[in-house]
C-alpha positions in Angstrom: 105.1 93.6 83.3 102.6 96.4 83.8 102.1 99.0 81.1 104.5 101.9 81.4 106.6 100.0 83.9 110.1 99.7 82.7 112.8 97.7 84.8 116.6 98.6 84.1 117.8 95.9 86.3 116.9 92.9 88.5 116.6 95.0 91.8 113.9 97.0 90.3 111.9 93.8 89.1 112.2 92.3 92.6 110.8 95.4 94.5 107.7 94.7 96.5 106.2 98.3 95.8 107.1 99.0 92.3 104.8 102.1 91.3 104.1 105.3 93.2 100.3 104.2 93.5 101.0 100.9 95.3 103.3 102.8 97.5 100.4 105.4 98.2 97.6 102.9 98.9 100.0 100.7 101.1 100.8 104.1 103.0 97.3 104.9 103.3 96.4 101.0 104.5 99.2 101.4 107.1 97.9 104.7 108.4 94.4 103.0 108.8 95.9 100.2 110.8 97.5 102.4 113.1 94.4 104.6 113.8 92.1 101.7 114.0 92.5 101.0 117.7 91.8 104.5 118.6 88.3 104.4 116.7 87.1 100.7 116.7 85.1 99.0 118.8 86.8 96.8 121.6 85.4 93.7 120.5 86.5 94.4 116.9 89.9 94.9 118.1 89.8 91.5 120.2 88.8 89.8 116.9 91.5 91.7 114.8 94.0 90.5 117.4 93.0 86.9 117.1 93.0 87.3 113.1 96.5 88.6 113.3 97.8 85.4 115.4 95.8 83.2 112.9 97.5 85.1 109.9 100.8 84.1 111.2 100.1 80.4 111.7 98.1 80.3 108.4 101.1 81.7 106.5 103.3 78.9 108.1 100.9 76.2 106.9 100.5 77.9 103.7 104.4 77.8 102.9 104.0 73.8 103.7 101.0 73.0 101.8 100.5 75.7 99.1 104.0 76.4 98.0 105.6 72.8 98.9 102.7 70.7 98.3 103.2 68.7 101.7 99.9 68.2 103.3 99.7 68.5 107.1 96.9 68.1 109.5 99.0 68.6 112.5 99.7 72.2 112.6 97.7 72.6 115.8 100.5 70.4 117.3 103.1 72.8 116.3 100.8 75.7 117.5 100.4 73.9 120.9 104.3 73.5 121.3 104.8 77.2 120.8 102.0 77.9 123.5 103.1 75.7 126.0 106.7 76.4 125.5 106.1 80.0 126.1 103.8 79.3 129.0 106.3 77.2 130.7 109.5 79.4 130.6 107.5 82.5 131.2 106.0 80.9 134.4 108.6 78.7 135.7 111.9 80.6 134.7 110.6 84.0 134.6 111.8 84.4 130.9 110.9 87.7 129.4 108.3 87.9 126.3 110.9 88.1 123.5 113.1 85.2 124.4 110.2 83.2 125.2 109.0 83.6 121.9 112.1 82.9 120.1 112.2 79.5 122.2 108.7 78.7 121.3 109.6 79.2 117.6 112.9 77.1 117.9 111.4 74.1 119.7 108.4 74.0 117.3 110.8 74.1 114.3 112.8 71.2 115.9 109.7 69.3 116.4 108.8 70.1 112.6 112.2 68.7 111.8 111.5 65.6 113.7 108.2 65.0 112.0 109.4 66.1 108.5 112.4 63.5 108.3 110.3 60.4 108.7 107.5 61.8 106.3 110.0 62.5 103.5 108.7 59.4 101.5 105.0 60.1 102.3 102.7 62.1 100.3 99.1 62.5 99.9 96.6 60.9 102.2 99.5 58.9 104.1 101.4 62.2 104.9 97.9 63.8 105.9 97.4 60.8 108.6 101.0 60.9 109.7 100.7 64.7 110.6 97.3 64.1 112.1 98.8 61.4 114.3 101.4 64.0 115.4 98.7 66.4 116.5 97.1 63.6 118.3 100.2 62.8 120.2 100.8 66.2 121.1 97.2 66.6 122.5 97.9 63.7 124.6 101.3 64.8 126.1 99.9 68.2 126.9 97.1 66.5 128.8 99.2 63.8 130.6 102.6 65.6 131.1 101.3 67.5 134.2 104.7 68.4 135.7 105.3 70.9 132.5 101.8 71.4 131.0 99.7 71.1 134.2 97.2 68.8 132.4 93.6 69.8 132.3 94.4 72.5 134.8 95.9 74.8 132.3 98.6 77.4 132.8 98.0 81.2 133.5 100.3 83.3 131.8 101.2 87.2 133.0 100.9 89.8 130.2 104.0 90.5 128.4 106.5 93.4 128.9 108.9 94.7 126.6 111.5 97.3 127.9 109.2 98.1 130.8 106.0 98.6 128.7 103.3 96.2 129.9 101.0 95.1 127.0 98.0 94.5 129.3 95.0 95.5 127.3 93.7 94.8 123.7 95.0 97.9 122.2 98.4 97.7 123.5 98.5 94.1 122.3 97.1 95.2 118.9 100.4 97.1 118.0 102.6 94.2 119.3 100.6 91.7 117.1 100.4 94.0 114.3 104.5 94.6 114.2 105.1 90.9 114.6 102.3 90.2 111.7 104.2 92.7 109.3 107.6 91.1 110.1 106.4 87.8 109.4 104.6 88.7 106.3 107.9 90.3 105.0 110.1 87.3 105.9 107.4 85.0 104.4 107.1 87.1 101.1 111.0 87.1 100.9 111.4 83.4 101.4 109.3 82.7 98.6 111.0 85.0 96.1 114.4 83.3 96.9 115.9 80.0 95.9 114.2 78.3 98.6 110.8 79.6 97.6 111.3 78.5 94.1 112.7 75.1 95.1 109.5 74.9 97.4 107.4 75.5 94.0 109.3 73.2 92.0 108.9 70.4 94.5 105.1 71.1 94.6 104.6 71.1 91.0 106.7 68.1 90.2 109.2 66.9 92.6 110.8 64.3 90.2 111.7 66.8 87.6 112.7 69.1 90.5 115.1 66.4 91.7 116.6 65.9 88.2 117.4 69.5 87.8 119.4 69.4 91.0 116.7 70.5 93.8 117.7 68.5 97.1 114.2 66.9 98.0 115.2 65.9 101.6 116.7 69.2 102.2 113.9 71.5 101.2 110.9 69.2 102.1 112.5 69.2 105.7 113.4 73.0 105.6 109.6 73.5 104.7 108.4 71.7 107.6 110.8 73.4 109.8 109.8 77.0 108.8 106.0 76.2 108.7 106.6 74.9 112.4 108.5 78.1 113.4 105.7 80.2 112.3 103.1 77.8 114.1 105.2 78.1 117.3 105.4 82.0 117.1 101.7 81.9 116.7 101.1 79.7 119.6 103.2 81.9 121.8 101.3 85.2 120.9 98.0 83.3 121.5 99.3 81.9 124.9 100.2 85.6 126.1 97.1 87.4 124.6 94.7 84.9 126.2 96.8 84.7 129.5 95.7 81.1 129.8 96.4 77.7 127.9 94.4 74.6 128.1 94.6 71.2 126.2 91.2 72.0 124.5 92.5 74.9 122.6 94.6 72.6 120.3 92.5 69.9 118.9 92.0 68.8 115.5 89.3 71.3 114.8 92.1 73.8 115.2 94.3 72.1 112.5 91.0 71.9 110.2 90.3 75.5 110.8 93.9 76.4 109.5 93.4 74.3 106.4 90.0 76.1 105.9 92.1 79.4 106.1 94.7 78.5 103.3 92.0 77.0 101.0 89.4 79.9 101.4 92.2 82.5 101.2 94.1 81.1 98.3 96.6 78.1 98.4 100.3 79.2 97.4 99.9 83.0 98.2 100.8 85.1 101.1 97.6 87.5 100.6 95.6 84.5 100.4 96.7 83.4 104.1 96.0 86.9 105.3 92.5 87.0 103.7 91.5 83.4 104.7 92.8 83.9 108.3 90.6 87.0 108.7 87.6 85.5 107.1 87.7 82.3 109.0 88.4 83.9 112.5 85.1 85.7 112.1 82.9 83.0 110.8 82.1 81.6 114.3 80.7 85.0 115.3 78.7 85.2 112.1 77.4 81.6 112.8 76.3 82.9 116.4 74.3 85.7 114.8 72.7 83.2 112.4 71.9 80.8 115.1 70.3 83.6 117.2 68.2 84.7 114.3 67.3 81.0 113.2 66.2 80.6 117.0 64.0 83.5 116.6 62.5 82.3 113.4 62.2 78.5 114.2 62.1 78.1 118.4 63.3 74.5 117.8 66.7 75.9 116.9 67.0 78.2 120.0 70.1 77.3 122.2 71.3 74.8 119.7 74.6 76.6 118.8 77.8 74.7 119.6 81.1 73.9 118.1 80.0 71.4 115.7 78.3 74.4 113.8 81.8 75.7 113.2 83.2 72.4 112.1 80.5 71.8 109.7 80.7 75.4 108.5 84.6 74.9 107.8 83.8 71.7 106.1 81.2 73.5 103.8 83.4 76.3 103.0 86.3 74.0 101.9 84.0 72.2 99.6 82.3 75.4 98.1 85.8 77.0 97.6 87.3 73.9 95.9 84.3 73.6 93.7 83.7 77.1 92.6 86.8 79.1 93.6 89.8 77.0 93.9 91.9 80.1 94.0 90.2 81.5 97.0 89.8 85.0 97.9 93.2 85.7 96.5 91.8 84.9 92.8 88.7 87.1 93.3 91.1 89.8 94.3 93.2 89.5 91.3 90.1 89.3 89.2 88.7 92.7 90.7 92.2 94.2 90.3 92.5 93.5 86.5 88.9 94.7 86.1 89.9 98.1 87.5 93.0 98.2 85.5 91.3 97.5 82.2 88.1 99.5 82.7 86.4 100.6 80.6 87.6 98.3 78.3 87.0 94.3 78.6 90.2 92.9 77.4 
């Protein structure tokens, strides 16, 4: 408990914002988020929108890996299911945005249950291979099921409208993504604070001990897959509407590795880590492009050599470096900074 923070009941202890200063800084942060699109560069707004979509997908994966300890290399498959579900219903049946997003999340969650049930007895490398195989199967389906996905031609999607308001530019889409991200963060934060979240953590830490004390491993492992997949489906729906076009090459193994990098770099088992990791990994390709241009000027032999393999290599390097030097990710760094400010000028 913080110094000078006294709780008289459990309701006070479970509050998200427990002090006036936390409320003040969070209020200032939200005001900054609201004003940002009116003063920020259009390309910065574009990157923020992509980061918001990645935050939702990364949170879902972190609930599965970071909180429940179930390794998955197939998150791109659930992302693809959400994207193609939204695209199919929006273009074929003219389903509005909000019902399409709900359908995308539900179908992805059903797929998560279908994957989660056979994987109940798998763990470690075997579970990783099984989920990776699921992602490969989904990639094969979206390429060859042309009557629904239109194969390599892809699907063009109209911009979403809600109550007659069209979200037809980056600024308008920013507020839509911001609202959904805040909603999904609040839901995830409350999930991990409930009985369900405590069961997830118990399974992650010691599944046999969790079963002994009464945790239903089958129920909560499948539920973790379902919730994670739902988040992936919602993120996929937002992505398809935002870019207005879905294509099979958007949902390959590299995307799953990218999400793994997000939660490791940000911090496993933390909601804030999902947010920080998603933002950082989203801007890494742009940082690499700047570095590649500079390197090409310094060493002519590297000019024009930048491609997606650089991104894959960088994600791998970041995962290795954080696992070795900072397993807690950016979340652990942020916690140390907060403790330093709280203890200043003392060192204890």
